[in-house]
PDB file of N, CA, C and O in Angstrom, chain B, residues numbered from 101:
ATOM      1  N   GLN B 101      -9.420  10.514 -14.131  1.00  0.00           N
ATOM      2  CA  GLN B 101      -9.710   9.179 -13.676  1.00  0.00           C
ATOM      3  C   GLN B 101      -8.502   8.300 -13.993  1.00  0.00           C
ATOM      4  O   GLN B 101      -7.944   8.361 -15.089  1.00  0.00           O
ATOM      5  N   VAL B 102      -8.110   7.484 -13.018  1.00  0.00           N
ATOM      6  CA  VAL B 102      -6.978   6.585 -13.208  1.00  0.00           C
ATOM      7  C   VAL B 102      -7.373   5.163 -12.837  1.00  0.00           C
ATOM      8  O   VAL B 102      -8.330   4.942 -12.094  1.00  0.00           O
ATOM      9  N   ASP B 103      -6.640   4.226 -13.355  1.00  0.00           N
ATOM     10  CA  ASP B 103      -6.778   2.826 -12.980  1.00  0.00           C
ATOM     11  C   ASP B 103      -5.407   2.391 -12.484  1.00  0.00           C
ATOM     12  O   ASP B 103      -4.489   2.193 -13.280  1.00  0.00           O
ATOM     13  N   LEU B 104      -5.267   2.243 -11.177  1.00  0.00           N
ATOM     14  CA  LEU B 104      -3.963   1.903 -10.617  1.00  0.00           C
ATOM     15  C   LEU B 104      -3.529   0.487 -10.953  1.00  0.00           C
ATOM     16  O   LEU B 104      -2.336   0.186 -10.928  1.00  0.00           O
ATOM     17  N   ALA B 105      -4.472  -0.383 -11.266  1.00  0.00           N
ATOM     18  CA  ALA B 105      -4.111  -1.760 -11.621  1.00  0.00           C
ATOM     19  C   ALA B 105      -3.394  -1.805 -12.967  1.00  0.00           C
ATOM     20  O   ALA B 105      -2.448  -2.573 -13.144  1.00  0.00           O
ATOM     21  N   THR B 106      -3.840  -0.986 -13.912  1.00  0.00           N
ATOM     22  CA  THR B 106      -3.241  -0.998 -15.248  1.00  0.00           C
ATOM     23  C   THR B 106      -2.310   0.194 -15.478  1.00  0.00           C
ATOM     24  O   THR B 106      -1.476   0.165 -16.383  1.00  0.00           O
ATOM     25  N   GLY B 107      -2.450   1.219 -14.677  1.00  0.00           N
ATOM     26  CA  GLY B 107      -1.674   2.438 -14.849  1.00  0.00           C
ATOM     27  C   GLY B 107      -2.333   3.438 -15.776  1.00  0.00           C
ATOM     28  O   GLY B 107      -1.807   4.530 -15.992  1.00  0.00           O
ATOM     29  N   SER B 108      -3.476   3.076 -16.324  1.00  0.00           N
ATOM     30  CA  SER B 108      -4.180   3.961 -17.254  1.00  0.00           C
ATOM     31  C   SER B 108      -4.507   5.294 -16.573  1.00  0.00           C
ATOM     32  O   SER B 108      -5.136   5.327 -15.515  1.00  0.00           O
ATOM     33  N   GLY B 109      -4.076   6.373 -17.190  1.00  0.00           N
ATOM     34  CA  GLY B 109      -4.391   7.703 -16.697  1.00  0.00           C
ATOM     35  C   GLY B 109      -3.410   8.280 -15.693  1.00  0.00           C
ATOM     36  O   GLY B 109      -3.456   9.480 -15.423  1.00  0.00           O
ATOM     37  N   VAL B 110      -2.519   7.463 -15.127  1.00  0.00           N
ATOM     38  CA  VAL B 110      -1.609   7.953 -14.098  1.00  0.00           C
ATOM     39  C   VAL B 110      -0.647   8.995 -14.670  1.00  0.00           C
ATOM     40  O   VAL B 110      -0.494  10.074 -14.097  1.00  0.00           O
ATOM     41  N   HIS B 111      -0.002   8.687 -15.786  1.00  0.00           N
ATOM     42  CA  HIS B 111       0.940   9.643 -16.386  1.00  0.00           C
ATOM     43  C   HIS B 111       0.219  10.921 -16.812  1.00  0.00           C
ATOM     44  O   HIS B 111       0.783  12.011 -16.712  1.00  0.00           O
ATOM     45  N   ALA B 112      -1.016  10.798 -17.283  1.00  0.00           N
ATOM     46  CA  ALA B 112      -1.777  11.976 -17.719  1.00  0.00           C
ATOM     47  C   ALA B 112      -2.021  12.932 -16.559  1.00  0.00           C
ATOM     48  O   ALA B 112      -1.984  14.149 -16.741  1.00  0.00           O
ATOM     49  N   VAL B 113      -2.267  12.399 -15.379  1.00  0.00           N
ATOM     50  CA  VAL B 113      -2.471  13.259 -14.200  1.00  0.00           C
ATOM     51  C   VAL B 113      -1.208  14.059 -13.921  1.00  0.00           C
ATOM     52  O   VAL B 113      -1.277  15.261 -13.661  1.00  0.00           O
ATOM     53  N   PHE B 114      -0.068  13.407 -13.973  1.00  0.00           N
ATOM     54  CA  PHE B 114       1.194  14.096 -13.724  1.00  0.00           C
ATOM     55  C   PHE B 114       1.464  15.146 -14.806  1.00  0.00           C
ATOM     56  O   PHE B 114       1.913  16.252 -14.504  1.00  0.00           O
ATOM     57  N   GLU B 115       1.191  14.799 -16.053  1.00  0.00           N
ATOM     58  CA  GLU B 115       1.443  15.726 -17.155  1.00  0.00           C
ATOM     59  C   GLU B 115       0.486  16.915 -17.125  1.00  0.00           C
ATOM     60  O   GLU B 115       0.887  18.037 -17.434  1.00  0.00           O
ATOM     61  N   THR B 116      -0.773  16.684 -16.757  1.00  0.00           N
ATOM     62  CA  THR B 116      -1.785  17.733 -16.768  1.00  0.00           C
ATOM     63  C   THR B 116      -1.722  18.623 -15.531  1.00  0.00           C
ATOM     64  O   THR B 116      -1.869  19.841 -15.635  1.00  0.00           O
ATOM     65  N   HIS B 117      -1.504  18.024 -14.365  1.00  0.00           N
ATOM     66  CA  HIS B 117      -1.612  18.764 -13.110  1.00  0.00           C
ATOM     67  C   HIS B 117      -0.283  18.986 -12.399  1.00  0.00           C
ATOM     68  O   HIS B 117      -0.225  19.737 -11.425  1.00  0.00           O
ATOM     69  N   GLY B 118       0.784  18.346 -12.867  1.00  0.00           N
ATOM     70  CA  GLY B 118       2.076  18.444 -12.200  1.00  0.00           C
ATOM     71  C   GLY B 118       2.845  19.665 -12.641  1.00  0.00           C
ATOM     72  O   GLY B 118       2.309  20.470 -13.403  1.00  0.00           O
ATOM     73  N   PRO B 119       4.035  19.837 -12.213  1.00  0.00           N
ATOM     74  CA  PRO B 119       4.760  18.893 -11.354  1.00  0.00           C
ATOM     75  C   PRO B 119       4.304  18.982  -9.903  1.00  0.00           C
ATOM     76  O   PRO B 119       3.854  20.027  -9.433  1.00  0.00           O
ATOM     77  N   PHE B 120       4.433  17.873  -9.222  1.00  0.00           N
ATOM     78  CA  PHE B 120       4.014  17.758  -7.831  1.00  0.00           C
ATOM     79  C   PHE B 120       5.232  17.751  -6.910  1.00  0.00           C
ATOM     80  O   PHE B 120       6.279  17.198  -7.247  1.00  0.00           O
ATOM     81  N   ALA B 121       5.078  18.366  -5.762  1.00  0.00           N
ATOM     82  CA  ALA B 121       6.114  18.305  -4.733  1.00  0.00           C
ATOM     83  C   ALA B 121       5.956  17.038  -3.911  1.00  0.00           C
ATOM     84  O   ALA B 121       6.934  16.496  -3.397  1.00  0.00           O
ATOM     85  N   ALA B 122       4.710  16.564  -3.786  1.00  0.00           N
ATOM     86  CA  ALA B 122       4.439  15.347  -3.012  1.00  0.00           C
ATOM     87  C   ALA B 122       3.242  14.622  -3.618  1.00  0.00           C
ATOM     88  O   ALA B 122       2.351  15.234  -4.207  1.00  0.00           O
ATOM     89  N   VAL B 123       3.249  13.327  -3.459  1.00  0.00           N
ATOM     90  CA  VAL B 123       2.142  12.482  -3.884  1.00  0.00           C
ATOM     91  C   VAL B 123       1.728  11.673  -2.664  1.00  0.00           C
ATOM     92  O   VAL B 123       2.555  10.999  -2.051  1.00  0.00           O
ATOM     93  N   ILE B 124       0.457  11.739  -2.316  1.00  0.00           N
ATOM     94  CA  ILE B 124      -0.065  10.967  -1.188  1.00  0.00           C
ATOM     95  C   ILE B 124      -0.947   9.872  -1.764  1.00  0.00           C
ATOM     96  O   ILE B 124      -2.014  10.152  -2.310  1.00  0.00           O
ATOM     97  N   ASN B 125      -0.509   8.640  -1.645  1.00  0.00           N
ATOM     98  CA  ASN B 125      -1.244   7.503  -2.179  1.00  0.00           C
ATOM     99  C   ASN B 125      -2.015   6.821  -1.056  1.00  0.00           C
ATOM    100  O   ASN B 125      -1.428   6.192  -0.176  1.00  0.00           O
ATOM    101  N   CYS B 126      -3.326   6.953  -1.099  1.00  0.00           N
ATOM    102  CA  CYS B 126      -4.200   6.327  -0.102  1.00  0.00           C
ATOM    103  C   CYS B 126      -4.993   5.171  -0.704  1.00  0.00           C
ATOM    104  O   CYS B 126      -5.802   4.553  -0.012  1.00  0.00           O
ATOM    105  N   ALA B 127      -4.774   4.874  -1.970  1.00  0.00           N
ATOM    106  CA  ALA B 127      -5.543   3.834  -2.650  1.00  0.00           C
ATOM    107  C   ALA B 127      -5.039   2.458  -2.264  1.00  0.00           C
ATOM    108  O   ALA B 127      -3.835   2.241  -2.132  1.00  0.00           O
ATOM    109  N   ALA B 128      -5.964   1.533  -2.084  1.00  0.00           N
ATOM    110  CA  ALA B 128      -5.580   0.157  -1.763  1.00  0.00           C
ATOM    111  C   ALA B 128      -6.787  -0.763  -1.872  1.00  0.00           C
ATOM    112  O   ALA B 128      -7.935  -0.345  -1.722  1.00  0.00           O
ATOM    113  N   ILE B 129      -6.493  -2.000  -2.132  1.00  0.00           N
ATOM    114  CA  ILE B 129      -7.482  -3.058  -1.935  1.00  0.00           C
ATOM    115  C   ILE B 129      -7.120  -3.652  -0.588  1.00  0.00           C
ATOM    116  O   ILE B 129      -6.123  -4.363  -0.463  1.00  0.00           O
ATOM    117  N   SER B 130      -7.927  -3.363   0.415  1.00  0.00           N
ATOM    118  CA  SER B 130      -7.566  -3.750   1.778  1.00  0.00           C
ATOM    119  C   SER B 130      -8.453  -4.844   2.358  1.00  0.00           C
ATOM    120  O   SER B 130      -8.319  -5.195   3.530  1.00  0.00           O
ATOM    121  N   GLN B 131      -9.340  -5.377   1.560  1.00  0.00           N
ATOM    122  CA  GLN B 131     -10.194  -6.456   2.040  1.00  0.00           C
ATOM    123  C   GLN B 131      -9.476  -7.782   1.824  1.00  0.00           C
ATOM    124  O   GLN B 131      -9.251  -8.178   0.680  1.00  0.00           O
ATOM    125  N   PRO B 132      -9.113  -8.472   2.896  1.00  0.00           N
ATOM    126  CA  PRO B 132      -8.335  -9.701   2.766  1.00  0.00           C
ATOM    127  C   PRO B 132      -8.952 -10.721   1.812  1.00  0.00           C
ATOM    128  O   PRO B 132      -8.232 -11.367   1.051  1.00  0.00           O
ATOM    129  N   GLY B 133     -10.259 -10.871   1.843  1.00  0.00           N
ATOM    130  CA  GLY B 133     -10.913 -11.836   0.963  1.00  0.00           C
ATOM    131  C   GLY B 133     -10.682 -11.522  -0.505  1.00  0.00           C
ATOM    132  O   GLY B 133     -10.412 -12.420  -1.302  1.00  0.00           O
ATOM    133  N   LEU B 134     -10.787 -10.252  -0.861  1.00  0.00           N
ATOM    134  CA  LEU B 134     -10.543  -9.851  -2.257  1.00  0.00           C
ATOM    135  C   LEU B 134      -9.087 -10.040  -2.639  1.00  0.00           C
ATOM    136  O   LEU B 134      -8.782 -10.458  -3.756  1.00  0.00           O
ATOM    137  N   CYS B 135      -8.190  -9.734  -1.717  1.00  0.00           N
ATOM    138  CA  CYS B 135      -6.757  -9.911  -1.987  1.00  0.00           C
ATOM    139  C   CYS B 135      -6.413 -11.381  -2.196  1.00  0.00           C
ATOM    140  O   CYS B 135      -5.589 -11.716  -3.046  1.00  0.00           O
ATOM    141  N   GLU B 136      -7.049 -12.260  -1.416  1.00  0.00           N
ATOM    142  CA  GLU B 136      -6.787 -13.689  -1.551  1.00  0.00           C
ATOM    143  C   GLU B 136      -7.372 -14.244  -2.840  1.00  0.00           C
ATOM    144  O   GLU B 136      -6.794 -15.150  -3.440  1.00  0.00           O
ATOM    145  N   LYS B 137      -8.522 -13.708  -3.280  1.00  0.00           N
ATOM    146  CA  LYS B 137      -9.139 -14.170  -4.522  1.00  0.00           C
ATOM    147  C   LYS B 137      -8.353 -13.717  -5.747  1.00  0.00           C
ATOM    148  O   LYS B 137      -8.292 -14.433  -6.746  1.00  0.00           O
ATOM    149  N   ASP B 138      -7.753 -12.534  -5.675  1.00  0.00           N
ATOM    150  CA  ASP B 138      -7.035 -11.980  -6.820  1.00  0.00           C
ATOM    151  C   ASP B 138      -5.721 -11.357  -6.356  1.00  0.00           C
ATOM    152  O   ASP B 138      -5.592 -10.133  -6.333  1.00  0.00           O
ATOM    153  N   PRO B 139      -4.735 -12.194  -5.982  1.00  0.00           N
ATOM    154  CA  PRO B 139      -3.484 -11.640  -5.468  1.00  0.00           C
ATOM    155  C   PRO B 139      -2.751 -10.759  -6.486  1.00  0.00           C
ATOM    156  O   PRO B 139      -2.129  -9.766  -6.108  1.00  0.00           O
ATOM    157  N   ALA B 140      -2.820 -11.112  -7.759  1.00  0.00           N
ATOM    158  CA  ALA B 140      -2.147 -10.288  -8.768  1.00  0.00           C
ATOM    159  C   ALA B 140      -2.822  -8.924  -8.891  1.00  0.00           C
ATOM    160  O   ALA B 140      -2.143  -7.904  -9.006  1.00  0.00           O
ATOM    161  N   GLY B 141      -4.135  -8.905  -8.867  1.00  0.00           N
ATOM    162  CA  GLY B 141      -4.865  -7.637  -8.928  1.00  0.00           C
ATOM    163  C   GLY B 141      -4.619  -6.786  -7.701  1.00  0.00           C
ATOM    164  O   GLY B 141      -4.462  -5.569  -7.805  1.00  0.00           O
ATOM    165  N   ALA B 142      -4.584  -7.418  -6.537  1.00  0.00           N
ATOM    166  CA  ALA B 142      -4.312  -6.687  -5.301  1.00  0.00           C
ATOM    167  C   ALA B 142      -2.904  -6.110  -5.323  1.00  0.00           C
ATOM    168  O   ALA B 142      -2.697  -4.964  -4.922  1.00  0.00           O
ATOM    169  N   ARG B 143      -1.949  -6.880  -5.780  1.00  0.00           N
ATOM    170  CA  ARG B 143      -0.563  -6.392  -5.850  1.00  0.00           C
ATOM    171  C   ARG B 143      -0.456  -5.234  -6.845  1.00  0.00           C
ATOM    172  O   ARG B 143       0.262  -4.265  -6.598  1.00  0.00           O
ATOM    173  N   ALA B 144      -1.169  -5.335  -7.963  1.00  0.00           N
ATOM    174  CA  ALA B 144      -1.108  -4.276  -8.971  1.00  0.00           C
ATOM    175  C   ALA B 144      -1.598  -2.940  -8.419  1.00  0.00           C
ATOM    176  O   ALA B 144      -1.083  -1.890  -8.801  1.00  0.00           O
ATOM    177  N   VAL B 145      -2.583  -2.969  -7.528  1.00  0.00           N
ATOM    178  CA  VAL B 145      -3.102  -1.740  -6.929  1.00  0.00           C
ATOM    179  C   VAL B 145      -2.299  -1.345  -5.692  1.00  0.00           C
ATOM    180  O   VAL B 145      -1.991  -0.169  -5.501  1.00  0.00           O
ATOM    181  N   ASN B 146      -1.963  -2.315  -4.860  1.00  0.00           N
ATOM    182  CA  ASN B 146      -1.349  -2.016  -3.565  1.00  0.00           C
ATOM    183  C   ASN B 146       0.134  -1.678  -3.637  1.00  0.00           C
ATOM    184  O   ASN B 146       0.665  -1.037  -2.730  1.00  0.00           O
ATOM    185  N   VAL B 147       0.799  -2.093  -4.689  1.00  0.00           N
ATOM    186  CA  VAL B 147       2.204  -1.731  -4.894  1.00  0.00           C
ATOM    187  C   VAL B 147       2.198  -0.593  -5.921  1.00  0.00           C
ATOM    188  O   VAL B 147       1.816  -0.814  -7.070  1.00  0.00           O
ATOM    189  N   PRO B 148       2.611   0.612  -5.537  1.00  0.00           N
ATOM    190  CA  PRO B 148       2.392   1.787  -6.399  1.00  0.00           C
ATOM    191  C   PRO B 148       3.389   1.927  -7.554  1.00  0.00           C
ATOM    192  O   PRO B 148       3.949   3.003  -7.763  1.00  0.00           O
ATOM    193  N   GLY B 149       3.609   0.858  -8.292  1.00  0.00           N
ATOM    194  CA  GLY B 149       4.586   0.888  -9.378  1.00  0.00           C
ATOM    195  C   GLY B 149       4.272   1.912 -10.456  1.00  0.00           C
ATOM    196  O   GLY B 149       5.179   2.573 -10.962  1.00  0.00           O
ATOM    197  N   HIS B 150       2.996   2.054 -10.816  1.00  0.00           N
ATOM    198  CA  HIS B 150       2.626   3.013 -11.864  1.00  0.00           C
ATOM    199  C   HIS B 150       2.814   4.447 -11.376  1.00  0.00           C
ATOM    200  O   HIS B 150       3.204   5.324 -12.147  1.00  0.00           O
ATOM    201  N   ILE B 151       2.538   4.677 -10.109  1.00  0.00           N
ATOM    202  CA  ILE B 151       2.743   6.013  -9.538  1.00  0.00           C
ATOM    203  C   ILE B 151       4.234   6.338  -9.522  1.00  0.00           C
ATOM    204  O   ILE B 151       4.638   7.446  -9.873  1.00  0.00           O
ATOM    205  N   ILE B 152       5.038   5.376  -9.119  1.00  0.00           N
ATOM    206  CA  ILE B 152       6.487   5.599  -9.076  1.00  0.00           C
ATOM    207  C   ILE B 152       7.034   5.857 -10.474  1.00  0.00           C
ATOM    208  O   ILE B 152       7.900   6.714 -10.648  1.00  0.00           O
ATOM    209  N   ALA B 153       6.544   5.135 -11.461  1.00  0.00           N
ATOM    210  CA  ALA B 153       6.988   5.366 -12.840  1.00  0.00           C
ATOM    211  C   ALA B 153       6.630   6.782 -13.295  1.00  0.00           C
ATOM    212  O   ALA B 153       7.433   7.439 -13.957  1.00  0.00           O
ATOM    213  N   ALA B 154       5.446   7.249 -12.951  1.00  0.00           N
ATOM    214  CA  ALA B 154       5.045   8.611 -13.312  1.00  0.00           C
ATOM    215  C   ALA B 154       5.882   9.645 -12.564  1.00  0.00           C
ATOM    216  O   ALA B 154       6.213  10.698 -13.110  1.00  0.00           O
ATOM    217  N   MET B 155       6.219   9.341 -11.320  1.00  0.00           N
ATOM    218  CA  MET B 155       7.080  10.244 -10.546  1.00  0.00           C
ATOM    219  C   MET B 155       8.465  10.345 -11.192  1.00  0.00           C
ATOM    220  O   MET B 155       9.039  11.431 -11.271  1.00  0.00           O
ATOM    221  N   ARG B 156       8.991   9.219 -11.647  1.00  0.00           N
ATOM    222  CA  ARG B 156      10.307   9.221 -12.310  1.00  0.00           C
ATOM    223  C   ARG B 156      10.252   9.988 -13.628  1.00  0.00           C
ATOM    224  O   ARG B 156      11.193  10.701 -13.975  1.00  0.00           O
ATOM    225  N   ALA B 157       9.149   9.841 -14.359  1.00  0.00           N
ATOM    226  CA  ALA B 157       8.992  10.583 -15.613  1.00  0.00           C
ATOM    227  C   ALA B 157       8.922  12.083 -15.327  1.00  0.00           C
ATOM    228  O   ALA B 157       9.486  12.883 -16.074  1.00  0.00           O
ATOM    229  N   GLN B 158       8.237  12.464 -14.258  1.00  0.00           N
ATOM    230  CA  GLN B 158       8.164  13.881 -13.880  1.00  0.00           C
ATOM    231  C   GLN B 158       9.556  14.398 -13.537  1.00  0.00           C
ATOM    232  O   GLN B 158       9.928  15.511 -13.909  1.00  0.00           O
ATOM    233  N   GLN B 159      10.311  13.584 -12.831  1.00  0.00           N
ATOM    234  CA  GLN B 159      11.666  13.992 -12.463  1.00  0.00           C
ATOM    235  C   GLN B 159      12.509  14.226 -13.717  1.00  0.00           C
ATOM    236  O   GLN B 159      13.243  15.210 -13.800  1.00  0.00           O
ATOM    237  N   ALA B 160      12.403  13.329 -14.681  1.00  0.00           N
ATOM    238  CA  ALA B 160      13.179  13.467 -15.913  1.00  0.00           C
ATOM    239  C   ALA B 160      12.730  14.678 -16.723  1.00  0.00           C
ATOM    240  O   ALA B 160      13.559  15.388 -17.291  1.00  0.00           O
ATOM    241  N   ALA B 161      11.417  14.915 -16.778  1.00  0.00           N
ATOM    242  CA  ALA B 161      10.890  16.000 -17.616  1.00  0.00           C
ATOM    243  C   ALA B 161      11.009  17.368 -16.970  1.00  0.00           C
ATOM    244  O   ALA B 161      11.345  18.348 -17.633  1.00  0.00           O
ATOM    245  N   ALA B 162      10.730  17.433 -15.668  1.00  0.00           N
ATOM    246  CA  ALA B 162      10.649  18.735 -15.007  1.00  0.00           C
ATOM    247  C   ALA B 162      11.766  18.974 -14.003  1.00  0.00           C
ATOM    248  O   ALA B 162      11.909  20.078 -13.479  1.00  0.00           O
ATOM    249  N   GLY B 163      12.556  17.942 -13.736  1.00  0.00           N
ATOM    250  CA  GLY B 163      13.622  18.095 -12.750  1.00  0.00           C
ATOM    251  C   GLY B 163      13.114  18.172 -11.326  1.00  0.00           C
ATOM    252  O   GLY B 163      13.849  18.580 -10.426  1.00  0.00           O
ATOM    253  N   VAL B 164      11.870  17.788 -11.110  1.00  0.00           N
ATOM    254  CA  VAL B 164      11.262  17.832  -9.781  1.00  0.00           C
ATOM    255  C   VAL B 164      11.055  16.402  -9.305  1.00  0.00           C
ATOM    256  O   VAL B 164      10.452  15.591 -10.008  1.00  0.00           O
ATOM    257  N   THR B 165      11.547  16.095  -8.127  1.00  0.00           N
ATOM    258  CA  THR B 165      11.372  14.765  -7.551  1.00  0.00           C
ATOM    259  C   THR B 165      10.325  14.850  -6.452  1.00  0.00           C
ATOM    260  O   THR B 165      10.609  15.368  -5.372  1.00  0.00           O
ATOM    261  N   PRO B 166       9.113  14.348  -6.706  1.00  0.00           N
ATOM    262  CA  PRO B 166       8.100  14.408  -5.668  1.00  0.00           C
ATOM    263  C   PRO B 166       8.401  13.423  -4.541  1.00  0.00           C
ATOM    264  O   PRO B 166       9.051  12.397  -4.741  1.00  0.00           O
ATOM    265  N   PHE B 167       7.922  13.756  -3.386  1.00  0.00           N
ATOM    266  CA  PHE B 167       8.030  12.920  -2.206  1.00  0.00           C
ATOM    267  C   PHE B 167       6.804  12.023  -2.184  1.00  0.00           C
ATOM    268  O   PHE B 167       5.687  12.525  -2.310  1.00  0.00           O
ATOM    269  N   LEU B 168       6.972  10.716  -2.028  1.00  0.00           N
ATOM    270  CA  LEU B 168       5.847   9.778  -2.002  1.00  0.00           C
ATOM    271  C   LEU B 168       5.485   9.436  -0.573  1.00  0.00           C
ATOM    272  O   LEU B 168       6.321   8.974   0.205  1.00  0.00           O
ATOM    273  N   ILE B 169       4.227   9.668  -0.238  1.00  0.00           N
ATOM    274  CA  ILE B 169       3.669   9.223   1.040  1.00  0.00           C
ATOM    275  C   ILE B 169       2.697   8.111   0.683  1.00  0.00           C
ATOM    276  O   ILE B 169       1.678   8.345   0.033  1.00  0.00           O
ATOM    277  N   HIS B 170       3.019   6.908   1.110  1.00  0.00           N
ATOM    278  CA  HIS B 170       2.226   5.728   0.760  1.00  0.00           C
ATOM    279  C   HIS B 170       1.562   5.217   2.035  1.00  0.00           C
ATOM    280  O   HIS B 170       2.238   4.734   2.943  1.00  0.00           O
ATOM    281  N   ILE B 171       0.253   5.325   2.097  1.00  0.00           N
ATOM    282  CA  ILE B 171      -0.504   4.901   3.264  1.00  0.00           C
ATOM    283  C   ILE B 171      -0.710   3.386   3.188  1.00  0.00           C
ATOM    284  O   ILE B 171      -1.090   2.848   2.148  1.00  0.00           O
ATOM    285  N   SER B 172      -0.454   2.720   4.296  1.00  0.00           N
ATOM    286  CA  SER B 172      -0.654   1.283   4.361  1.00  0.00           C
ATOM    287  C   SER B 172      -1.871   0.993   5.244  1.00  0.00           C
ATOM    288  O   SER B 172      -2.538   1.909   5.723  1.00  0.00           O
ATOM    289  N   THR B 173      -2.139  -0.272   5.444  1.00  0.00           N
ATOM    290  CA  THR B 173      -3.252  -0.663   6.304  1.00  0.00           C
ATOM    291  C   THR B 173      -2.710  -1.234   7.603  1.00  0.00           C
ATOM    292  O   THR B 173      -1.499  -1.340   7.798  1.00  0.00           O
ATOM    293  N   ASP B 174      -3.611  -1.592   8.470  1.00  0.00           N
ATOM    294  CA  ASP B 174      -3.210  -2.231   9.721  1.00  0.00           C
ATOM    295  C   ASP B 174      -2.919  -3.712   9.503  1.00  0.00           C
ATOM    296  O   ASP B 174      -2.727  -4.457  10.464  1.00  0.00           O
ATOM    297  N   GLN B 175      -2.888  -4.136   8.253  1.00  0.00           N
ATOM    298  CA  GLN B 175      -2.656  -5.539   7.931  1.00  0.00           C
ATOM    299  C   GLN B 175      -1.220  -5.788   7.503  1.00  0.00           C
ATOM    300  O   GLN B 175      -0.936  -6.784   6.837  1.00  0.00           O
ATOM    301  N   ASP B 176      -0.310  -4.895   7.876  1.00  0.00           N
ATOM    302  CA  ASP B 176       1.105  -5.108   7.581  1.00  0.00           C
ATOM    303  C   ASP B 176       1.591  -6.384   8.250  1.00  0.00           C
ATOM    304  O   ASP B 176       1.223  -6.696   9.383  1.00  0.00           O
ATOM    305  N   LEU B 177       2.410  -7.098   7.533  1.00  0.00           N
ATOM    306  CA  LEU B 177       2.943  -8.346   8.062  1.00  0.00           C
ATOM    307  C   LEU B 177       4.457  -8.274   8.047  1.00  0.00           C
ATOM    308  O   LEU B 177       5.023  -7.245   7.680  1.00  0.00           O
ATOM    309  N   ILE B 178       5.110  -9.334   8.433  1.00  0.00           N
ATOM    310  CA  ILE B 178       6.547  -9.284   8.652  1.00  0.00           C
ATOM    311  C   ILE B 178       7.378  -9.259   7.376  1.00  0.00           C
ATOM    312  O   ILE B 178       8.588  -9.045   7.437  1.00  0.00           O
ATOM    313  N   GLY B 179       6.756  -9.471   6.229  1.00  0.00           N
ATOM    314  CA  GLY B 179       7.462  -9.300   4.975  1.00  0.00           C
ATOM    315  C   GLY B 179       8.359 -10.443   4.555  1.00  0.00           C
ATOM    316  O   GLY B 179       9.351 -10.213   3.864  1.00  0.00           O
ATOM    317  N   SER B 180       8.050 -11.656   4.944  1.00  0.00           N
ATOM    318  CA  SER B 180       8.889 -12.780   4.553  1.00  0.00           C
ATOM    319  C   SER B 180       8.632 -13.220   3.119  1.00  0.00           C
ATOM    320  O   SER B 180       9.363 -14.051   2.581  1.00  0.00           O
ATOM    321  N   GLY B 181       7.585 -12.659   2.494  1.00  0.00           N
ATOM    322  CA  GLY B 181       7.296 -13.021   1.113  1.00  0.00           C
ATOM    323  C   GLY B 181       6.423 -14.248   0.976  1.00  0.00           C
ATOM    324  O   GLY B 181       6.159 -14.684  -0.144  1.00  0.00           O
ATOM    325  N   THR B 182       5.972 -14.812   2.065  1.00  0.00           N
ATOM    326  CA  THR B 182       5.105 -15.979   1.997  1.00  0.00           C
ATOM    327  C   THR B 182       3.680 -15.572   2.320  1.00  0.00           C
ATOM    328  O   THR B 182       3.441 -14.509   2.891  1.00  0.00           O
ATOM    329  N   LEU B 183       2.746 -16.417   1.953  1.00  0.00           N
ATOM    330  CA  LEU B 183       1.350 -16.173   2.323  1.00  0.00           C
ATOM    331  C   LEU B 183       1.190 -16.449   3.819  1.00  0.00           C
ATOM    332  O   LEU B 183       1.893 -17.286   4.385  1.00  0.00           O
ATOM    333  N   TYR B 184       0.288 -15.759   4.427  1.00  0.00           N
ATOM    334  CA  TYR B 184       0.108 -15.855   5.872  1.00  0.00           C
ATOM    335  C   TYR B 184      -1.228 -16.489   6.203  1.00  0.00           C
ATOM    336  O   TYR B 184      -2.192 -16.394   5.444  1.00  0.00           O
ATOM    337  N   ARG B 185      -1.260 -17.128   7.339  1.00  0.00           N
ATOM    338  CA  ARG B 185      -2.516 -17.624   7.903  1.00  0.00           C
ATOM    339  C   ARG B 185      -2.904 -16.676   9.011  1.00  0.00           C
ATOM    340  O   ARG B 185      -2.052 -15.962   9.540  1.00  0.00           O
ATOM    341  N   GLU B 186      -4.175 -16.653   9.374  1.00  0.00           N
ATOM    342  CA  GLU B 186      -4.639 -15.755  10.433  1.00  0.00           C
ATOM    343  C   GLU B 186      -4.024 -16.084  11.791  1.00  0.00           C
ATOM    344  O   GLU B 186      -4.073 -15.261  12.705  1.00  0.00           O
ATOM    345  N   THR B 187      -3.454 -17.259  11.932  1.00  0.00           N
ATOM    346  CA  THR B 187      -2.838 -17.648  13.205  1.00  0.00           C
ATOM    347  C   THR B 187      -1.467 -17.029  13.404  1.00  0.00           C
ATOM    348  O   THR B 187      -0.916 -17.126  14.500  1.00  0.00           O
ATOM    349  N   HIS B 188      -0.900 -16.405  12.400  1.00  0.00           N
ATOM    350  CA  HIS B 188       0.432 -15.772  12.523  1.00  0.00           C
ATOM    351  C   HIS B 188       0.311 -14.425  13.153  1.00  0.00           C
ATOM    352  O   HIS B 188       1.316 -13.740  13.341  1.00  0.00           O
TER     353      HIS B 188
END
């Protein structure tokens, strides 16, 4: 069991079950209302920083660099870094 928001358990998965050739990340908070209510929590889950850190640790320990496949939603935006309105 892992918590992607805090990173709890992520390194343990890599240490116990790795090394991995690929990691497929399908986890996300994709409900706009929840993301707007808790942008920091949504970013903590939706940006796979803890997974990437575990991948880097695996690379250092085992010399294996896994390939990351990160699934996104249909809510991708232009990436200007600003909050969006539904009219955009």
